[in-house]
ChimeraX commands (.cxc) that place a marker at each C-alpha (Angstrom):
marker #1 position -18.75,-6.55,-28.80 radius 0.5
marker #1 position -20.10,-5.30,-32.07 radius 0.5
marker #1 position -17.27,-2.75,-32.38 radius 0.5
marker #1 position -14.70,-5.37,-31.57 radius 0.5
marker #1 position -16.12,-7.67,-34.22 radius 0.5
marker #1 position -15.93,-4.91,-36.82 radius 0.5
marker #1 position -12.27,-4.30,-36.03 radius 0.5
marker #1 position -11.58,-8.01,-36.43 radius 0.5
marker #1 position -13.26,-8.00,-39.85 radius 0.5
marker #1 position -11.27,-4.93,-40.92 radius 0.5
marker #1 position -8.06,-6.59,-39.75 radius 0.5
marker #1 position -8.86,-9.78,-41.66 radius 0.5
marker #1 position -9.60,-7.72,-44.77 radius 0.5
marker #1 position -6.26,-5.90,-44.65 radius 0.5
marker #1 position -4.39,-9.15,-44.01 radius 0.5
marker #1 position -6.05,-10.67,-47.06 radius 0.5
marker #1 position -5.19,-7.59,-49.14 radius 0.5
marker #1 position -1.54,-7.76,-48.01 radius 0.5
marker #1 position -1.38,-11.41,-49.03 radius 0.5
marker #1 position -2.70,-10.55,-52.51 radius 0.5
marker #1 position -0.18,-7.72,-52.92 radius 0.5
marker #1 position 2.97,-9.46,-51.71 radius 0.5
marker #1 position 2.30,-13.05,-52.79 radius 0.5
marker #1 position 4.04,-13.71,-56.16 radius 0.5
marker #1 position 1.69,-14.35,-59.02 radius 0.5
marker #1 position 1.88,-17.63,-60.99 radius 0.5
marker #1 position 3.56,-15.75,-63.85 radius 0.5
marker #1 position 6.21,-14.37,-61.47 radius 0.5
marker #1 position 6.94,-17.78,-60.00 radius 0.5
marker #1 position 7.27,-19.27,-63.47 radius 0.5
marker #1 position 9.53,-16.51,-64.79 radius 0.5
marker #1 position 11.82,-16.72,-61.75 radius 0.5
marker #1 position 12.54,-20.36,-62.63 radius 0.5
marker #1 position 12.82,-19.80,-66.40 radius 0.5
marker #1 position 16.05,-20.35,-68.32 radius 0.5
marker #1 position 17.15,-17.38,-70.39 radius 0.5
marker #1 position 18.97,-17.95,-73.67 radius 0.5
marker #1 position 22.24,-16.10,-74.27 radius 0.5
marker #1 position 23.77,-16.28,-77.78 radius 0.5
marker #1 position 27.42,-15.56,-78.51 radius 0.5
marker #1 position 29.64,-15.72,-81.59 radius 0.5
marker #1 position 28.01,-15.83,-85.01 radius 0.5
marker #1 position 24.61,-14.27,-85.53 radius 0.5
marker #1 position 23.47,-16.07,-88.67 radius 0.5
marker #1 position 21.03,-18.19,-86.61 radius 0.5
marker #1 position 18.02,-16.62,-84.93 radius 0.5
marker #1 position 17.41,-16.87,-81.21 radius 0.5
marker #1 position 14.08,-18.50,-81.98 radius 0.5
marker #1 position 15.79,-21.31,-83.90 radius 0.5
marker #1 position 18.26,-22.02,-81.10 radius 0.5
marker #1 position 15.44,-22.01,-78.55 radius 0.5
marker #1 position 13.60,-24.56,-80.70 radius 0.5
marker #1 position 16.73,-26.77,-80.76 radius 0.5
marker #1 position 16.89,-26.64,-76.96 radius 0.5
marker #1 position 13.18,-27.27,-76.37 radius 0.5
marker #1 position 11.00,-26.32,-73.40 radius 0.5
marker #1 position 13.09,-28.25,-70.84 radius 0.5
marker #1 position 16.78,-27.24,-70.97 radius 0.5
marker #1 position 17.68,-29.52,-68.06 radius 0.5
marker #1 position 16.67,-32.63,-70.02 radius 0.5
marker #1 position 18.91,-31.53,-72.92 radius 0.5
marker #1 position 21.79,-30.09,-70.89 radius 0.5
marker #1 position 21.57,-31.62,-67.44 radius 0.5
marker #1 position 25.02,-33.20,-67.68 radius 0.5
marker #1 position 28.27,-32.81,-69.61 radius 0.5
marker #1 position 27.43,-35.86,-71.72 radius 0.5
marker #1 position 24.01,-34.56,-72.79 radius 0.5
marker #1 position 25.58,-31.19,-73.66 radius 0.5
marker #1 position 28.27,-32.91,-75.72 radius 0.5
marker #1 position 25.69,-34.93,-77.67 radius 0.5
marker #1 position 23.53,-31.85,-78.22 radius 0.5
marker #1 position 26.48,-29.85,-79.58 radius 0.5
marker #1 position 27.42,-32.70,-81.94 radius 0.5
marker #1 position 23.85,-32.74,-83.25 radius 0.5
marker #1 position 23.87,-29.04,-84.21 radius 0.5
marker #1 position 26.80,-27.98,-86.47 radius 0.5
marker #1 position 26.16,-24.26,-85.87 radius 0.5
marker #1 position 26.89,-24.68,-82.14 radius 0.5
marker #1 position 30.51,-24.41,-81.00 radius 0.5
marker #1 position 29.99,-24.74,-77.25 radius 0.5
marker #1 position 27.04,-24.73,-74.84 radius 0.5
marker #1 position 26.61,-24.45,-71.08 radius 0.5
marker #1 position 23.77,-24.52,-68.57 radius 0.5
marker #1 position 24.17,-22.11,-65.63 radius 0.5
marker #1 position 21.67,-22.73,-62.82 radius 0.5
marker #1 position 20.68,-20.27,-60.11 radius 0.5
marker #1 position 20.18,-21.39,-56.47 radius 0.5
marker #1 position 16.60,-20.06,-56.43 radius 0.5
marker #1 position 15.69,-21.83,-59.68 radius 0.5
marker #1 position 16.04,-21.15,-63.36 radius 0.5
marker #1 position 19.24,-19.78,-64.90 radius 0.5
marker #1 position 20.82,-19.24,-68.30 radius 0.5
marker #1 position 21.55,-21.35,-71.35 radius 0.5
marker #1 position 24.73,-19.95,-72.93 radius 0.5
marker #1 position 25.25,-21.01,-76.56 radius 0.5
marker #1 position 28.38,-19.99,-78.48 radius 0.5
marker #1 position 27.74,-20.22,-82.23 radius 0.5
marker #1 position 30.32,-20.91,-84.91 radius 0.5
marker #1 position 31.56,-17.98,-86.98 radius 0.5
marker #1 position 31.46,-19.05,-90.66 radius 0.5
marker #1 position 34.59,-18.73,-92.79 radius 0.5
marker #1 position 33.06,-18.56,-96.27 radius 0.5
marker #1 position 29.81,-18.17,-98.17 radius 0.5
marker #1 position 28.96,-20.77,-100.83 radius 0.5
marker #1 position 27.55,-19.66,-104.17 radius 0.5
marker #1 position 26.06,-21.63,-107.07 radius 0.5
marker #1 position 27.72,-21.65,-110.53 radius 0.5
marker #1 position 27.29,-18.41,-112.47 radius 0.5
marker #1 position 28.81,-16.62,-115.43 radius 0.5
marker #1 position 30.85,-14.63,-112.91 radius 0.5
marker #1 position 34.18,-13.88,-114.58 radius 0.5
marker #1 position 37.40,-12.00,-113.75 radius 0.5
marker #1 position 36.82,-8.26,-113.79 radius 0.5
marker #1 position 33.10,-8.50,-113.02 radius 0.5
marker #1 position 32.45,-6.11,-110.10 radius 0.5
marker #1 position 29.51,-7.90,-108.49 radius 0.5
marker #1 position 27.20,-10.87,-108.68 radius 0.5
marker #1 position 24.23,-10.67,-111.09 radius 0.5
marker #1 position 21.62,-11.25,-108.35 radius 0.5
marker #1 position 20.45,-9.63,-105.15 radius 0.5
marker #1 position 21.43,-10.75,-101.69 radius 0.5
marker #1 position 19.16,-13.65,-100.62 radius 0.5
marker #1 position 17.74,-13.94,-97.11 radius 0.5
marker #1 position 19.18,-17.43,-96.54 radius 0.5
marker #1 position 22.75,-18.39,-97.46 radius 0.5
marker #1 position 24.82,-21.58,-97.30 radius 0.5
marker #1 position 27.88,-21.09,-95.10 radius 0.5
marker #1 position 31.12,-23.04,-94.76 radius 0.5
marker #1 position 32.02,-23.48,-91.08 radius 0.5
marker #1 position 35.52,-23.82,-89.56 radius 0.5
marker #1 position 34.74,-27.54,-89.14 radius 0.5
marker #1 position 34.39,-27.95,-92.92 radius 0.5
marker #1 position 30.63,-28.53,-92.68 radius 0.5
marker #1 position 28.08,-26.70,-94.82 radius 0.5
marker #1 position 25.04,-25.18,-93.10 radius 0.5
marker #1 position 22.39,-22.64,-93.99 radius 0.5
marker #1 position 21.84,-19.42,-92.08 radius 0.5
marker #1 position 20.47,-15.91,-92.27 radius 0.5
marker #1 position 22.11,-13.37,-94.55 radius 0.5
marker #1 position 23.58,-10.78,-92.20 radius 0.5
marker #1 position 25.64,-7.70,-93.01 radius 0.5
marker #1 position 28.61,-8.62,-90.78 radius 0.5
marker #1 position 29.32,-11.72,-92.89 radius 0.5
marker #1 position 29.08,-10.11,-96.34 radius 0.5
marker #1 position 32.84,-9.51,-96.31 radius 0.5
marker #1 position 33.58,-13.24,-95.97 radius 0.5
marker #1 position 35.30,-15.07,-98.84 radius 0.5
marker #1 position 32.85,-16.45,-101.37 radius 0.5
marker #1 position 33.26,-19.88,-102.96 radius 0.5
marker #1 position 31.58,-20.58,-106.29 radius 0.5
marker #1 position 30.78,-24.28,-106.57 radius 0.5
marker #1 position 31.15,-25.70,-110.06 radius 0.5
marker #1 position 30.97,-29.24,-108.65 radius 0.5
marker #1 position 29.28,-30.44,-105.42 radius 0.5
marker #1 position 31.33,-30.56,-102.23 radius 0.5
marker #1 position 32.05,-34.13,-101.20 radius 0.5
marker #1 position 33.33,-35.43,-97.87 radius 0.5
marker #1 position 36.60,-33.68,-97.08 radius 0.5
marker #1 position 36.22,-31.00,-99.78 radius 0.5
marker #1 position 35.11,-28.42,-97.23 radius 0.5
marker #1 position 38.38,-28.85,-95.32 radius 0.5
marker #1 position 40.37,-28.47,-98.58 radius 0.5
marker #1 position 38.63,-25.21,-99.43 radius 0.5
marker #1 position 39.24,-23.87,-95.92 radius 0.5
marker #1 position 42.93,-24.77,-96.08 radius 0.5
marker #1 position 43.22,-22.95,-99.40 radius 0.5
marker #1 position 41.57,-19.79,-98.06 radius 0.5
marker #1 position 43.68,-19.82,-94.89 radius 0.5
marker #1 position 46.90,-20.37,-96.84 radius 0.5
marker #1 position 46.13,-17.41,-99.09 radius 0.5
marker #1 position 45.69,-15.24,-95.99 radius 0.5
marker #1 position 48.89,-16.58,-94.45 radius 0.5
marker #1 position 50.91,-15.94,-97.61 radius 0.5
marker #1 position 49.77,-12.37,-98.26 radius 0.5
marker #1 position 53.08,-11.12,-96.85 radius 0.5
marker #1 position 54.87,-13.36,-99.37 radius 0.5
marker #1 position 53.20,-12.13,-102.54 radius 0.5
marker #1 position 49.68,-13.61,-102.40 radius 0.5
marker #1 position 47.24,-11.03,-103.81 radius 0.5
marker #1 position 44.29,-10.32,-101.55 radius 0.5
marker #1 position 41.10,-11.83,-102.90 radius 0.5
marker #1 position 37.76,-13.06,-101.64 radius 0.5
marker #1 position 36.34,-15.11,-104.52 radius 0.5
marker #1 position 37.30,-18.76,-104.96 radius 0.5
marker #1 position 36.05,-21.21,-107.58 radius 0.5
marker #1 position 35.91,-24.88,-106.66 radius 0.5
marker #1 position 36.35,-26.96,-109.80 radius 0.5
marker #1 position 36.75,-30.38,-108.25 radius 0.5
marker #1 position 39.42,-32.44,-106.57 radius 0.5
marker #1 position 42.50,-31.00,-108.28 radius 0.5
marker #1 position 41.69,-27.35,-108.89 radius 0.5
marker #1 position 40.63,-24.40,-106.78 radius 0.5
marker #1 position 40.87,-21.00,-108.43 radius 0.5
marker #1 position 41.07,-17.59,-106.81 radius 0.5
marker #1 position 39.93,-14.36,-108.45 radius 0.5
marker #1 position 41.88,-11.39,-107.02 radius 0.5
marker #1 position 39.73,-8.32,-106.49 radius 0.5
marker #1 position 39.34,-6.13,-109.59 radius 0.5
marker #1 position 41.74,-8.29,-111.65 radius 0.5
marker #1 position 41.24,-9.81,-115.09 radius 0.5
marker #1 position 43.16,-13.02,-114.35 radius 0.5
marker #1 position 42.71,-15.96,-112.01 radius 0.5
marker #1 position 45.12,-18.10,-109.99 radius 0.5
marker #1 position 45.08,-21.90,-109.81 radius 0.5
marker #1 position 46.18,-22.45,-106.22 radius 0.5
marker #1 position 48.49,-25.28,-105.12 radius 0.5
marker #1 position 48.08,-27.83,-102.35 radius 0.5
marker #1 position 50.41,-27.76,-99.36 radius 0.5
marker #1 position 51.50,-25.24,-96.76 radius 0.5
marker #1 position 54.40,-23.49,-98.49 radius 0.5
marker #1 position 54.23,-19.86,-99.64 radius 0.5
marker #1 position 56.90,-20.44,-102.32 radius 0.5
marker #1 position 54.45,-20.29,-105.26 radius 0.5
marker #1 position 53.29,-16.86,-104.10 radius 0.5
marker #1 position 56.90,-15.68,-103.82 radius 0.5
marker #1 position 57.40,-16.73,-107.45 radius 0.5
marker #1 position 54.23,-14.89,-108.36 radius 0.5
marker #1 position 55.56,-11.73,-106.71 radius 0.5
marker #1 position 58.79,-12.02,-108.73 radius 0.5
marker #1 position 56.73,-12.54,-111.89 radius 0.5
marker #1 position 54.78,-9.34,-111.25 radius 0.5
marker #1 position 58.03,-7.40,-110.94 radius 0.5
marker #1 position 59.02,-8.36,-114.50 radius 0.5
marker #1 position 55.48,-8.39,-115.93 radius 0.5
marker #1 position 53.52,-5.54,-114.31 radius 0.5
marker #1 position 49.83,-5.08,-115.00 radius 0.5
marker #1 position 48.65,-2.25,-117.21 radius 0.5
marker #1 position 46.48,0.57,-115.78 radius 0.5
marker #1 position 43.37,-1.47,-116.60 radius 0.5
marker #1 position 44.52,-4.37,-114.40 radius 0.5
marker #1 position 45.40,-6.67,-117.32 radius 0.5
marker #1 position 48.51,-8.83,-117.62 radius 0.5
marker #1 position 50.28,-9.11,-120.96 radius 0.5
marker #1 position 53.11,-11.50,-121.75 radius 0.5
marker #1 position 54.73,-11.32,-125.16 radius 0.5
marker #1 position 53.18,-9.78,-128.21 radius 0.5
marker #1 position 49.40,-9.77,-127.83 radius 0.5
marker #1 position 49.58,-12.29,-125.00 radius 0.5
marker #1 position 46.81,-11.35,-122.57 radius 0.5
marker #1 position 47.01,-13.71,-119.59 radius 0.5
marker #1 position 43.81,-15.39,-118.44 radius 0.5
marker #1 position 45.11,-17.69,-115.71 radius 0.5
marker #1 position 48.29,-18.33,-113.72 radius 0.5
marker #1 position 48.85,-21.86,-112.46 radius 0.5
marker #1 position 50.67,-21.98,-109.11 radius 0.5
marker #1 position 50.48,-25.72,-108.52 radius 0.5
marker #1 position 53.99,-26.38,-109.78 radius 0.5
marker #1 position 57.03,-25.67,-107.62 radius 0.5
marker #1 position 59.51,-24.65,-110.34 radius 0.5
marker #1 position 57.41,-22.93,-112.96 radius 0.5
marker #1 position 54.47,-20.61,-113.48 radius 0.5
marker #1 position 52.21,-21.61,-116.34 radius 0.5
marker #1 position 50.46,-18.80,-118.19 radius 0.5
marker #1 position 47.20,-19.55,-119.89 radius 0.5
marker #1 position 46.72,-17.11,-122.71 radius 0.5
marker #1 position 43.25,-15.95,-123.61 radius 0.5
marker #1 position 41.79,-17.91,-126.53 radius 0.5
marker #1 position 39.57,-16.10,-128.96 radius 0.5
marker #1 position 36.06,-17.58,-128.94 radius 0.5
marker #1 position 34.13,-18.00,-132.14 radius 0.5
marker #1 position 30.43,-17.29,-132.11 radius 0.5
marker #1 position 28.10,-20.24,-132.65 radius 0.5
marker #1 position 25.44,-20.17,-135.30 radius 0.5
marker #1 position 22.48,-18.25,-133.95 radius 0.5
marker #1 position 21.95,-15.01,-132.10 radius 0.5
marker #1 position 24.09,-15.60,-129.02 radius 0.5
marker #1 position 27.81,-16.07,-128.62 radius 0.5
marker #1 position 29.01,-18.82,-126.26 radius 0.5
marker #1 position 29.33,-17.87,-122.61 radius 0.5
marker #1 position 32.77,-18.06,-121.11 radius 0.5
marker #1 position 32.84,-20.28,-118.06 radius 0.5
marker #1 position 35.44,-20.40,-115.31 radius 0.5
marker link #1:1,2 radius 0.2
marker link #1:2,3 radius 0.2
marker link #1:3,4 radius 0.2
marker link #1:4,5 radius 0.2
marker link #1:5,6 radius 0.2
marker link #1:6,7 radius 0.2
marker link #1:7,8 radius 0.2
marker link #1:8,9 radius 0.2
marker link #1:9,10 radius 0.2
marker link #1:10,11 radius 0.2
marker link #1:11,12 radius 0.2
marker link #1:12,13 radius 0.2
marker link #1:13,14 radius 0.2
marker link #1:14,15 radius 0.2
marker link #1:15,16 radius 0.2
marker link #1:16,17 radius 0.2
marker link #1:17,18 radius 0.2
marker link #1:18,19 radius 0.2
marker link #1:19,20 radius 0.2
marker link #1:20,21 radius 0.2
marker link #1:21,22 radius 0.2
marker link #1:22,23 radius 0.2
marker link #1:23,24 radius 0.2
marker link #1:24,25 radius 0.2
marker link #1:25,26 radius 0.2
marker link #1:26,27 radius 0.2
marker link #1:27,28 radius 0.2
marker link #1:28,29 radius 0.2
marker link #1:29,30 radius 0.2
marker link #1:30,31 radius 0.2
marker link #1:31,32 radius 0.2
marker link #1:32,33 radius 0.2
marker link #1:33,34 radius 0.2
marker link #1:34,35 radius 0.2
marker link #1:35,36 radius 0.2
marker link #1:36,37 radius 0.2
marker link #1:37,38 radius 0.2
marker link #1:38,39 radius 0.2
marker link #1:39,40 radius 0.2
marker link #1:40,41 radius 0.2
marker link #1:41,42 radius 0.2
marker link #1:42,43 radius 0.2
marker link #1:43,44 radius 0.2
marker link #1:44,45 radius 0.2
marker link #1:45,46 radius 0.2
marker link #1:46,47 radius 0.2
marker link #1:47,48 radius 0.2
marker link #1:48,49 radius 0.2
marker link #1:49,50 radius 0.2
marker link #1:50,51 radius 0.2
marker link #1:51,52 radius 0.2
marker link #1:52,53 radius 0.2
marker link #1:53,54 radius 0.2
marker link #1:54,55 radius 0.2
marker link #1:55,56 radius 0.2
marker link #1:56,57 radius 0.2
marker link #1:57,58 radius 0.2
marker link #1:58,59 radius 0.2
marker link #1:59,60 radius 0.2
marker link #1:60,61 radius 0.2
marker link #1:61,62 radius 0.2
marker link #1:62,63 radius 0.2
marker link #1:63,64 radius 0.2
marker link #1:64,65 radius 0.2
marker link #1:65,66 radius 0.2
marker link #1:66,67 radius 0.2
marker link #1:67,68 radius 0.2
marker link #1:68,69 radius 0.2
marker link #1:69,70 radius 0.2
marker link #1:70,71 radius 0.2
marker link #1:71,72 radius 0.2
marker link #1:72,73 radius 0.2
marker link #1:73,74 radius 0.2
marker link #1:74,75 radius 0.2
marker link #1:75,76 radius 0.2
marker link #1:76,77 radius 0.2
marker link #1:77,78 radius 0.2
marker link #1:78,79 radius 0.2
marker link #1:79,80 radius 0.2
marker link #1:80,81 radius 0.2
marker link #1:81,82 radius 0.2
marker link #1:82,83 radius 0.2
marker link #1:83,84 radius 0.2
marker link #1:84,85 radius 0.2
marker link #1:85,86 radius 0.2
marker link #1:86,87 radius 0.2
marker link #1:87,88 radius 0.2
marker link #1:88,89 radius 0.2
marker link #1:89,90 radius 0.2
marker link #1:90,91 radius 0.2
marker link #1:91,92 radius 0.2
marker link #1:92,93 radius 0.2
marker link #1:93,94 radius 0.2
marker link #1:94,95 radius 0.2
marker link #1:95,96 radius 0.2
marker link #1:96,97 radius 0.2
marker link #1:97,98 radius 0.2
marker link #1:98,99 radius 0.2
marker link #1:99,100 radius 0.2
marker link #1:100,101 radius 0.2
marker link #1:101,102 radius 0.2
marker link #1:102,103 radius 0.2
marker link #1:103,104 radius 0.2
marker link #1:104,105 radius 0.2
marker link #1:105,106 radius 0.2
marker link #1:106,107 radius 0.2
marker link #1:107,108 radius 0.2
marker link #1:108,109 radius 0.2
marker link #1:109,110 radius 0.2
marker link #1:110,111 radius 0.2
marker link #1:111,112 radius 0.2
marker link #1:112,113 radius 0.2
marker link #1:113,114 radius 0.2
marker link #1:114,115 radius 0.2
marker link #1:115,116 radius 0.2
marker link #1:116,117 radius 0.2
marker link #1:117,118 radius 0.2
marker link #1:118,119 radius 0.2
marker link #1:119,120 radius 0.2
marker link #1:120,121 radius 0.2
marker link #1:121,122 radius 0.2
marker link #1:122,123 radius 0.2
marker link #1:123,124 radius 0.2
marker link #1:124,125 radius 0.2
marker link #1:125,126 radius 0.2
marker link #1:126,127 radius 0.2
marker link #1:127,128 radius 0.2
marker link #1:128,129 radius 0.2
marker link #1:129,130 radius 0.2
marker link #1:130,131 radius 0.2
marker link #1:131,132 radius 0.2
marker link #1:132,133 radius 0.2
marker link #1:133,134 radius 0.2
marker link #1:134,135 radius 0.2
marker link #1:135,136 radius 0.2
marker link #1:136,137 radius 0.2
marker link #1:137,138 radius 0.2
marker link #1:138,139 radius 0.2
marker link #1:139,140 radius 0.2
marker link #1:140,141 radius 0.2
marker link #1:141,142 radius 0.2
marker link #1:142,143 radius 0.2
marker link #1:143,144 radius 0.2
marker link #1:144,145 radius 0.2
marker link #1:145,146 radius 0.2
marker link #1:146,147 radius 0.2
marker link #1:147,148 radius 0.2
marker link #1:148,149 radius 0.2
marker link #1:149,150 radius 0.2
marker link #1:150,151 radius 0.2
marker link #1:151,152 radius 0.2
marker link #1:152,153 radius 0.2
marker link #1:153,154 radius 0.2
marker link #1:154,155 radius 0.2
marker link #1:155,156 radius 0.2
marker link #1:156,157 radius 0.2
marker link #1:157,158 radius 0.2
marker link #1:158,159 radius 0.2
marker link #1:159,160 radius 0.2
marker link #1:160,161 radius 0.2
marker link #1:161,162 radius 0.2
marker link #1:162,163 radius 0.2
marker link #1:163,164 radius 0.2
marker link #1:164,165 radius 0.2
marker link #1:165,166 radius 0.2
marker link #1:166,167 radius 0.2
marker link #1:167,168 radius 0.2
marker link #1:168,169 radius 0.2
marker link #1:169,170 radius 0.2
marker link #1:170,171 radius 0.2
marker link #1:171,172 radius 0.2
marker link #1:172,173 radius 0.2
marker link #1:173,174 radius 0.2
marker link #1:174,175 radius 0.2
marker link #1:175,176 radius 0.2
marker link #1:176,177 radius 0.2
marker link #1:177,178 radius 0.2
marker link #1:178,179 radius 0.2
marker link #1:179,180 radius 0.2
marker link #1:180,181 radius 0.2
marker link #1:181,182 radius 0.2
marker link #1:182,183 radius 0.2
marker link #1:183,184 radius 0.2
marker link #1:184,185 radius 0.2
marker link #1:185,186 radius 0.2
marker link #1:186,187 radius 0.2
marker link #1:187,188 radius 0.2
marker link #1:188,189 radius 0.2
marker link #1:189,190 radius 0.2
marker link #1:190,191 radius 0.2
marker link #1:191,192 radius 0.2
marker link #1:192,193 radius 0.2
marker link #1:193,194 radius 0.2
marker link #1:194,195 radius 0.2
marker link #1:195,196 radius 0.2
marker link #1:196,197 radius 0.2
marker link #1:197,198 radius 0.2
marker link #1:198,199 radius 0.2
marker link #1:199,200 radius 0.2
marker link #1:200,201 radius 0.2
marker link #1:201,202 radius 0.2
marker link #1:202,203 radius 0.2
marker link #1:203,204 radius 0.2
marker link #1:204,205 radius 0.2
marker link #1:205,206 radius 0.2
marker link #1:206,207 radius 0.2
marker link #1:207,208 radius 0.2
marker link #1:208,209 radius 0.2
marker link #1:209,210 radius 0.2
marker link #1:210,211 radius 0.2
marker link #1:211,212 radius 0.2
marker link #1:212,213 radius 0.2
marker link #1:213,214 radius 0.2
marker link #1:214,215 radius 0.2
marker link #1:215,216 radius 0.2
marker link #1:216,217 radius 0.2
marker link #1:217,218 radius 0.2
marker link #1:218,219 radius 0.2
marker link #1:219,220 radius 0.2
marker link #1:220,221 radius 0.2
marker link #1:221,222 radius 0.2
marker link #1:222,223 radius 0.2
marker link #1:223,224 radius 0.2
marker link #1:224,225 radius 0.2
marker link #1:225,226 radius 0.2
marker link #1:226,227 radius 0.2
marker link #1:227,228 radius 0.2
marker link #1:228,229 radius 0.2
marker link #1:229,230 radius 0.2
marker link #1:230,231 radius 0.2
marker link #1:231,232 radius 0.2
marker link #1:232,233 radius 0.2
marker link #1:233,234 radius 0.2
marker link #1:234,235 radius 0.2
marker link #1:235,236 radius 0.2
marker link #1:236,237 radius 0.2
marker link #1:237,238 radius 0.2
marker link #1:238,239 radius 0.2
marker link #1:239,240 radius 0.2
marker link #1:240,241 radius 0.2
marker link #1:241,242 radius 0.2
marker link #1:242,243 radius 0.2
marker link #1:243,244 radius 0.2
marker link #1:244,245 radius 0.2
marker link #1:245,246 radius 0.2
marker link #1:246,247 radius 0.2
marker link #1:247,248 radius 0.2
marker link #1:248,249 radius 0.2
marker link #1:249,250 radius 0.2
marker link #1:250,251 radius 0.2
marker link #1:251,252 radius 0.2
marker link #1:252,253 radius 0.2
marker link #1:253,254 radius 0.2
marker link #1:254,255 radius 0.2
marker link #1:255,256 radius 0.2
marker link #1:256,257 radius 0.2
marker link #1:257,258 radius 0.2
marker link #1:258,259 radius 0.2
marker link #1:259,260 radius 0.2
marker link #1:260,261 radius 0.2
marker link #1:261,262 radius 0.2
marker link #1:262,263 radius 0.2
marker link #1:263,264 radius 0.2
marker link #1:264,265 radius 0.2
marker link #1:265,266 radius 0.2
marker link #1:266,267 radius 0.2
marker link #1:267,268 radius 0.2
marker link #1:268,269 radius 0.2
marker link #1:269,270 radius 0.2
marker link #1:270,271 radius 0.2
marker link #1:271,272 radius 0.2
view
């Protein structure tokens, strides 16, 4: 009897050990039901920030199409979102972020011909989204080639869409004589300027969808080519500062005006 009792105790011990080995731990059970975040699209927002927007309970935020729609409307960076559940619990939260179309910059003494901005790259940048909204995000290398918009006046409601239309039209009209450029200056309701890369002049861009002004600009360049230094000259001593493309039947040339120094040590700064 004693031997039989010992075998029973040994058997109970091994059964208990097997239960400890094969029974999932609390951490395992929790992780199997966790929702994993998957980010797509733009990368100017950290995964930690998006996880904070979602919160600890994704089902409460994304349990239906209506809650997902309201959540997306609340976060301008988000283009689309989806909650994918697994039969055994948990799943994935898939968030597709907007890809920005431009970087916004504050006013500077940046002028035609200046090769770079006079400051270092900040960690946080304001971006202009395809929706026309302005949001802040991380400074990432993949977006440094985006067009940059220098704001001389604040963007009001609808101004973001105007700037986007201007940038997109310039891209569309590059086959019709639009010079490739990535720096735009927003001067208010009636004037958006573009600074072509490595050029000493600027263009005042027109409203509308037509590429005709850029075709006229291409014809103008054929009769008035730039010198090796990238400068335009019209007439005797007529260095061109700006070309106005807002008018359908003419190109206005703004000749450079000589600036006189003010009294004191410093000459006046030329502003765009």
